[in-house]
N, C-alpha and C positions, 0 to 999 in steps of 0.2 A: 534847470533852475529848481532847487529844492524848496519845499514850503515848510517853514518853521512855526506857523501859528498853531492854533489849538487843533487837535485831531482826537477823535474818539480812539479807543484802543483798537477797534477793528480797522478803522481807517488808517491808523498808523501802521498796522501790520501790512496793509495793502500797498501803501506807497513807500514804505521804508526800503532802502536798498538791501539786497540779501547779503548777510555777512558770510565771509569765507569760513567754512567749518574748521574747527580746531580738531586736534587728535582726541582731546577729552570728549568733545561733543560727539565725534563719530562713534566713540565706544559707548557713550550714553544712549545714542540713537539705537545702537545694535542690541541693546538690552532692555529697550522699552516694550511694554506690552503692546499687542495689536490694538489699534483703536479704530472703530469699535471692536471689543473683544468678540471672539467667535461665539456663536450661539446656535443651538439646535432650533430646527423650524418651529418647535412647539411655542417658543417664546414670541413668535410672530403671527402665526395663523392659527394656533391653538389645536393642531392636528392630534396631539397626544392627550389633549384634555377631554374629560367626560363632559358632555353637553349639559347634564342635569346635576352636576356636582361642582359648585363654585370652588371648593377647596383643592380640587384637582387641577384648577386653572392657575393656581399660584402656589409657591412653596415659601414658607418663612423658616429659613435655615441659616444660622450665623456661622456655620463651618465651611462657607465658601459655595453653598449650593442654593442660595436664595434665588428664587425666580418670580418675576412679577407676572401678573395675569397678561394674556396677550393683547396687543394693541395695534391699531393702524393709525397713521397720522390723521386720516379723514374722520376717524371717530372723535378725536380731540377737537378738531376744527368745527365739526358739526355740533358737538356738545356746547361749545362756547357760543358760537354764532346763534344757534337756535335760542338759547336762554337770553342772550343779549337783545335779540330782536324782539323777543316776547316782553322783556323788560321795557324797552323803548315804546312798544305798542301799548302796554298796560299803563305806563305812566305818562302818556301824552296828555291825558287829562288827570290831574292829581287834586287831592283835597287841600294839601299844604305842601309847599316847596320851601326847603331850607337851603339857603346859600351859605356855604362854609361849614365844614365839619371839624371846627376847633372845639374847645372845651365848652363854649356857650352853645354852639349849634348842636353838638352831640347831646348836651343836657336837655335842650328844647326837644329834640327828637325822642329822647327817652321818655320824657314826661308825656308827650303827645301820644306815642305808640302804646304805652302802658295804659294811659287813662281811656283811650279811644281806639280800640282795636279794629273798628270798622273804617276808620279813616286811612286813606292812602297817603303816606308821607314819603316824599321824594327829596333826597339830600344831594346837593351838587357840591363837589369839592374839586378845586382846581389842582391841587397837588395829588401825586401819586399815593402818598401816605396821609390818610386822614389824621386829625389831632391837633392841626395848627401848631402853636408854640408850646402845647402842653406835654410834649415828650421829655422836656427838662424843666428845671426850675430856673431861678435867676442866674444870670451870667453863665449858662450852660452847666450849672451844677444840678445834681440829681434830685434832691428833695423838693417836695412841693408844700408850700405853706398855705393854709386855708383858715381864714378867720371864722369863728363862730358867729352866727348859727349855721354857717354852710356845711359844718361837719355832720349835720343831720342828714344831708344829701349823700355824704359818703357812707353813712350808716345804712341808708336804703340800698346803696349799691354793693354793700359789704366790702368796702375798701378799708383795710386797717390803717391805723395811724397812731402816732404818739401824741398824747394830750399834754399840751404845754400851757394850759390855763385858758387864756382868751383866744388861742388858736391852736390848731393841730397841724402835725407835720407828717405827710405821707413819705415814706422812705424813698420812693423814686416817683417822679411825675409820671413815668410810663406805666406804673402800676394803676393809676387812676384812669389814664387814657385807654389803655388796653382793655380794662375792665368794662368801662362804659361803652366802648366801641363794640366789644363782643356782645354785650347785652342788647344794644341797639340793633345790631345786624341779625340777632335772633328772631326779632319781632317779624311775623310774616307780613305785616303791612308797611314795612320800611324797605325802601330801595335806595341804596347809595351809588351814585355814579362818581367815582373819583377820576382823576386825570381829565376832568371835564370843567370847562370854564363857562361862566355866565358872561355873554358878550353883550347883552342888552336886556331891557325890560319890556314886556308887553303892556300896552295900555288900552283901555276901553273907556267910552263915555260912563261916568259914574251914575248909576240909577239911584244912589243914596243921596246924592248932592242936591242942595237947594239952588245952587248957582248953575245956570246953563253952561255948557261947554267945559265943565270940570271932568277931568279924567281920573281913573284909578288904575293901579297896578293889577294886571290880570294874568300874570305869568312871567316866564323867563325865556330867553333866547340862549341856546347852548351850543358849544362846539368842543371838539377835543382841545385840550389845553395846548398841545403841540401845534395844532392848526391855528389857534388864536395867536400864538407867539409868532407864527409864520406869515401873517397876513401881508407883511411888508415885503415878503419874497415872492409870493404868488397871489394871483387874483381869483376871484369867483369861487371861493371855498365857502359856500353857503352853510348856515347853521340849521339846527333843529329848533323846535319850540316845545315847551311844556305849559299847558294852561293850567291855572290854579286860582281859586278865589282869594287865596291868601299867600303871600310870600314873606318869609322871614329872612332877614339877612344879618349874618354874623361874620362879616369879611375882615374884621380886625381894623387896626388903625392903618394909616396911609402906607402903602407899599405897592409892589408890582401888581397884585390883585387886591390890595387893602382898600376898605371902605368903598368897594366898587358901587354898590347900589345907590349910596347917598351921593356920590360923586357923579353918577349918571344922571341923577335928578337934577343936579346943578348945571351939567353940561347941556341938558335939554330945556333948561329954563323952568323946570317944574318946581324947583326949589331955588330961592334967591341966591344963597351962598352957604358955605360951610363955616362953622364956628372954629374949626381946626382945634385939635387936641392940645390942651394946656400942659404945663410942667407938672412933674410928679407930685402928688399929695396923697399919700397912702391913707391918711386919716379920713379924708372927705370923699375920695374918689369912689370907693366901692359902694358906699351908701347911695350916692347919686346915681351911678350906673344901674343898679337894681331898681331903685325907686322910679327912675325916669324911663325905663324900658317900655316902649309903647308903639302905637301905630303912628309913625312919624309922617306918613303919607297915606292917602287912602289905598288900602291893599297891601301896604309894606310895613311890617313890624321890624323894628330894629333894636339890637341890644349889643352887649359886650363893648369892645373897644370901637366898633364902627359908630356907636352912639356918641362917643366922646368926640368924634370928628365932626358930627353934625351940630352937637350942642356946645362945643368948645369946653368940654369938661376936662378935668385933670386926669392924668393916667395914675394907676396905682402901683405899677411895678410888679415885683415877683410875689404877689399875693393873689390867690386864685379864686377866692370865695365869691366875688362879684360875678366872675365868669359863669360859674355853676348856677347861681341863683338868678342871674339875669336871663339865662337860657330857660329856667323854670318859670319865671315871671312872664317871659315872652310866650311860652306855651299856653299859660293861663289866659293871657290876652287873646291869643289866636282862638281858643276854644270859645271864649266869650262872643268874639265876633262871628265865628262860624255858626254858632247856635242862634244867632239873632237874624240871620239873613236867609233868604230863599236863594237857592243855587240851582241852575240849570246847565247841564253838560259843562260843569266846571266854572260857570260864570255867575256872578251875583246879578240877580234881576230885581231885587228889592228886599225890603224887610219882611220877616215872617208876620203874618196876621195883621198886616198894617202897622207894625211898630214903626215909630219914627226915630227911635234912638236905641243905642245899646243899653243893656241893663247896667246899673252902677256896680 
């Protein structure tokens, strides 16, 4: 019995019945080049390369004689696993964790990393491609509309635009996203884990609280996104953790991974209920989202469209200024909190110098 459901291209090739070769196919096969093409040993083990001359180990030639430097598969595996292991080790205790690498999350990361290069900023993104919905504008069209004064942030990033009075238009949303992503990833104090989902939040008793028994967010629980999506198929696929005194969440409005952090607060009884995002009102929504970006629960700062889910605010549609400036506002709030507290091994232990509240 054949299976007609969804199959990946590789799976389809493995299970599809072999088709009888036609005369044309046989002729085409006979003229195809050998795969992989023949190669002299120097492209594998470097026997013809000079040990102290890098240029002798590769050839850049566009007339059919290009040759890459020698390689072995183990070199690639070790290079990747060594760095990934070091990244996991070094970020197990971070200064700030950002959940969601959309336009708001990346904007927050940029402001934080630029202002405070000594802080370790770790970004967790469930998708393979960071950027959230900011690769296209409204209804999958290319251009990105940004209301002033958010154009000042574009100026800082050196993203060009057309000025249309009260708003500016970037010719393609991907120009903004690729620019800010490349700038964020160049900061040595930033690490992005994409294809990685936050499955839960870490809580600790809150040393800043006046009420006994109060907890605060103290980090995140992570897993590979594919593992997270497969929990119903397999058991005991335990996660990893990242400890941090401040978590910032920009998971967007409700969806597969949307509004995760605030939904988790409701599911665990730490928050009574969500306000649920309201209908579109472009005129009021952007001001509200930026002005209300804040610490919504001890240790958790939320902005962007995730904030609309907790507050019951309107959506703004295809105008992106609030996403950029909500990220910036969240970064400023995070630095205010970070500078007011005493931190030991990634956990808040009290206010600095006996301070009882954050600076205004």
